[in-house]
C-alpha positions as CSV (number, residue, x, y, z in Angstrom):
1,M,195.5,46.8,51.1
2,K,193.0,45.0,53.3
3,L,193.8,43.9,56.8
4,L,192.3,41.0,58.7
5,L,191.2,41.3,62.3
6,T,190.0,38.6,64.4
7,V,188.1,39.5,67.6
8,G,186.8,36.4,69.6
9,A,184.6,34.5,67.2
10,S,184.1,37.5,64.8
11,I,186.2,37.9,61.7
12,F,186.6,41.4,60.2
13,L,188.2,42.3,56.9
14,L,189.2,45.8,57.1
15,G,188.6,47.6,54.0
16,C,185.3,45.8,53.4
17,D,182.1,47.8,53.4
18,S,180.6,48.2,56.8
19,P,178.5,45.2,58.2
20,S,175.0,44.9,56.9
21,R,172.6,42.2,56.2
22,T,171.6,42.9,52.6
23,G,170.8,39.3,51.6
24,R,172.9,36.4,50.4
25,A,174.5,36.3,47.1
26,S,172.1,34.2,44.8
27,G,173.0,31.7,42.1
28,N,173.1,32.6,38.4
29,G,170.4,30.1,37.6
30,S,172.9,27.6,36.2
31,I,173.7,25.9,39.5
32,E,171.9,25.6,42.9
33,T,174.1,27.3,45.6
34,K,173.3,25.5,48.9
35,H,173.4,27.8,52.0
36,L,174.8,25.3,54.6
37,T,174.1,25.2,58.3
38,A,176.7,23.8,60.8
39,A,174.6,20.6,61.0
40,E,174.6,20.1,57.1
41,Y,178.3,20.7,56.7
42,E,179.8,17.1,57.2
43,D,177.2,15.5,54.9
44,F,177.7,18.1,52.2
45,I,181.5,17.9,52.0
46,S,181.1,14.1,51.6
47,T,178.9,14.4,48.6
48,P,179.8,11.2,46.7
49,D,181.3,11.4,43.1
50,K,181.5,15.4,43.1
51,L,184.1,18.0,43.7
52,T,182.5,19.8,46.6
53,A,183.3,23.5,47.1
54,V,182.5,25.3,50.3
55,M,183.0,29.0,50.6
56,F,183.0,30.8,54.1
57,H,181.8,34.3,53.7
58,A,179.9,37.2,55.1
59,D,177.2,39.3,53.7
60,W,179.0,42.6,54.6
61,C,182.3,41.5,53.0
62,A,182.8,43.1,49.6
63,P,185.5,40.6,48.4
64,C,183.2,37.8,49.3
65,R,180.3,39.5,47.3
66,E,182.7,39.8,44.3
67,F,184.3,36.4,44.6
68,G,180.9,34.4,45.1
69,P,179.8,34.9,41.4
70,V,183.2,33.9,40.2
71,V,183.0,30.6,42.2
72,E,179.4,30.0,41.0
73,E,180.6,30.5,37.4
74,V,183.3,28.0,37.7
75,V,181.1,25.4,39.5
76,A,178.5,26.0,36.8
77,A,181.1,25.3,34.1
78,S,182.0,22.0,35.7
79,E,178.9,20.5,34.0
80,G,177.5,18.8,37.1
81,M,181.0,17.5,38.3
82,A,181.1,20.1,41.2
83,V,178.7,21.4,43.9
84,L,178.8,24.6,45.9
85,G,177.9,25.3,49.5
86,M,178.1,28.6,51.3
87,I,178.6,29.2,54.9
88,D,178.0,32.6,56.5
89,V,180.6,32.9,59.3
90,E,178.3,35.5,61.1
91,D,175.6,32.8,61.2
92,F,177.9,29.9,62.2
93,P,181.0,31.4,63.9
94,E,181.8,28.4,66.0
95,L,182.0,26.1,62.9
96,A,184.2,28.6,61.3
97,R,186.4,28.9,64.2
98,N,186.6,25.1,64.7
99,L,187.6,24.6,61.1
100,G,190.4,27.2,61.3
101,V,188.7,29.9,59.0
102,S,190.9,33.0,59.9
103,G,189.8,35.3,57.1
104,I,187.2,35.5,54.3
105,P,186.6,34.5,51.6
106,D,187.8,31.1,52.3
107,L,187.0,28.5,49.6
108,R,187.8,24.8,50.4
109,L,187.5,21.9,47.8
110,F,186.6,18.4,48.9
111,R,186.5,14.9,47.3
112,D,184.6,12.3,49.3
113,G,184.8,14.3,52.5
114,V,188.6,14.9,52.2
115,M,189.9,18.5,51.6
116,V,192.1,18.5,48.6
117,D,192.6,22.2,48.1
118,S,191.9,25.6,49.7
119,M,192.0,29.2,48.8
120,K,192.1,32.2,51.1
121,G,191.0,35.6,49.6
122,S,189.6,36.4,46.3
123,I,191.6,35.0,43.5
124,P,191.3,35.7,39.6
125,A,188.8,33.4,37.7
126,E,191.5,31.8,35.6
127,Q,193.5,30.7,38.6
128,L,190.3,29.4,40.2
129,R,189.4,27.5,37.0
130,H,193.0,26.0,37.3
131,H,192.5,24.8,40.9
132,F,189.0,23.2,39.9
133,A,190.6,21.5,36.7
134,I,193.4,19.9,38.7
135,Q,191.0,18.5,41.3
136,M,188.4,17.4,38.6
137,N,191.2,15.7,36.5
138,G,190.3,12.0,36.1
139,M,186.7,12.5,37.3
140,G,184.3,11.0,34.7
141,E,181.1,12.3,33.6
142,H,179.4,11.4,36.8
143,G,182.2,12.3,39.2
144,T,185.0,10.2,40.5
145,P,185.6,6.9,38.7
146,P,184.3,3.8,40.4
147,G,186.6,2.4,43.1
148,S,188.7,5.6,43.4
149,S,187.5,7.2,46.6
150,E,190.9,8.3,47.7
151,S,191.9,11.9,47.0
152,R,194.9,12.8,45.0
153,E,197.1,15.4,46.2
154,E,198.7,17.7,43.7
155,T,200.8,20.8,44.1
156,I,200.0,23.9,42.3
157,A,203.0,26.1,41.5
158,P,202.4,29.9,42.7
């Protein structure tokens, strides 16, 4: 069992490896993972005609290191309909705090700047694919169909 501990602006997931700066998870070559800054966040989540995924993580967090490649694989399988951005909560703690990130990994999905889904913790690949499929439902080859900039809310049964 892993426990979450929040101290000031720092978020710690007890049961993770000890903090270290070993480098960021890299993409698998099929997609470009954008390592976002706080200044880039708003523009990135508003990427037109794409499902935009943003994962809040830390290099020292073992569940984040395990979940990151799963997210990259699902985004790569979207055939260009989704993009992925990563935000390190150690580098941008104020952004994470302002957005209500209380544990990591924290994955959020956006369409035209509106959050349409979010997942906290590491979830199985099949469940993640299901979340992406629901949100990409109705998106054409080049993303959201013309004239449909509104997000669609759907409920996923647990």
